[in-house]
N, C-alpha and C positions, 0 to 999 in steps of 0.2 A: 472596533473603535468608533466613537461618535464623530460625526462631521462637525467640527467646531465652527465652521463657516455657516452651518445651517441654523444656528441659534439666531433668535430675533435680536437685531440691533436696537438699542433704545430709540433711535430715531424712526424705526419702523413700527414701533408699538403705539397702539391707540391708547392703552391704559397701562400705567406702571404703578404698582403698589409698593412703595418704598420700604426699606428695612425696618424703619421705626413706626410703621403704620399698621393699625389693626382695623379691619373692615368686618362688620357683622351685618348679615342680611343677605339679600339677593344681589349678585353682581352679574349684570347682563351686558355683553358687548358684541359688536359685529366685527371688530378688528382684532389685531394681535394683543395679547395680554401678557405682561410680565409681572410675576409676584416675587417680591423679595421680603415681604413682611408676613402678616398673619391674616388669613381670611377664614371666617366661619359663617356657615349658612348654605348657600348654593352659588355655583359659578356656571355661567354659560357664555360661550363665545362661538361665533360662526367661523372663526379662523384659528390661529395658533395660540396655545396656552403654554407658557413657560414658568416653571416653579424653580427658582434659584436655590442654591445650597444655603441652608439656614432658614428658609421660608417654611411656614406651617400652614397647611390648608386643612381645615376641619369642615369639609363640605363635599356634597356630591357634585361632580363636575362633568360638563358636556362641552366638547370642543372638536374641531376638525382634526388637528394634529397636536401633539403634546411632547414637551421635553421636560422631564422631571429630575431635578437634582436635590430637591428638598424633601419635606415630609408631607404625606397626604393621609388623612384619616377620613375615608369616604370612598364612594364608588366613582369610577371614571368611565364615561361613555365617549369613546374617541372614534370619529368617523373614518380616519385614515391611520396614520402611524403614531405610535407612542414610543419614546425612547426613555429608558431609565438609566441615568448616570450612576456611577459607582456609589455616590453619596445618597441616592434615592432611598426613601423608606415609605412603602405603600402598605396600608392596612385597609383593604377594601377590594371589591371586585372590579375587574377591568374588562370592558368590551371594546374591541378594536379590530381593524383589518390586519395590521402588521405591528409586531412588537420587537423591540431590540432592548436587551438587558445587558448592561456592562457588569463585569465581574465585580462583586462587592455590594451590589444593590440588594435591598431587602424587599420582598413582595410576599405578603400574607393575604391570601384571598383566592377567588376563582377567576379564571380567565376564559373568555370566549373570543376566538379570533379567526380571521379568514374572511372570505368573500360572503359567507352567510351571516357573519357577525355584523350587526347594524347598530349604529349610535342613534338612530331615529327614535 
């Protein structure tokens, strides 16, 4: 079961893409990012990346840690831990150190994980 307290609180996010917002292009951040809307292009953050239920990411993504409850079409390079909630839909490859998948999540792609997997 996922630690609900581990999710980013809105007040701890540097960037929030709202449910009615569509972003196209390159999204680069150093802090926590929460996406509730639609992002296409590429995403990079040096911290946590959260994709809420109902959000759509059509981008390759690089982050330190990630919590995914929405849909991602693209590859993910996660330096630490990625958590896939039961509503997550991933179509792409994942590179991470640790992965947690809740029953009901969909993941179509390849995965490289462990200490030798690097998001660099």
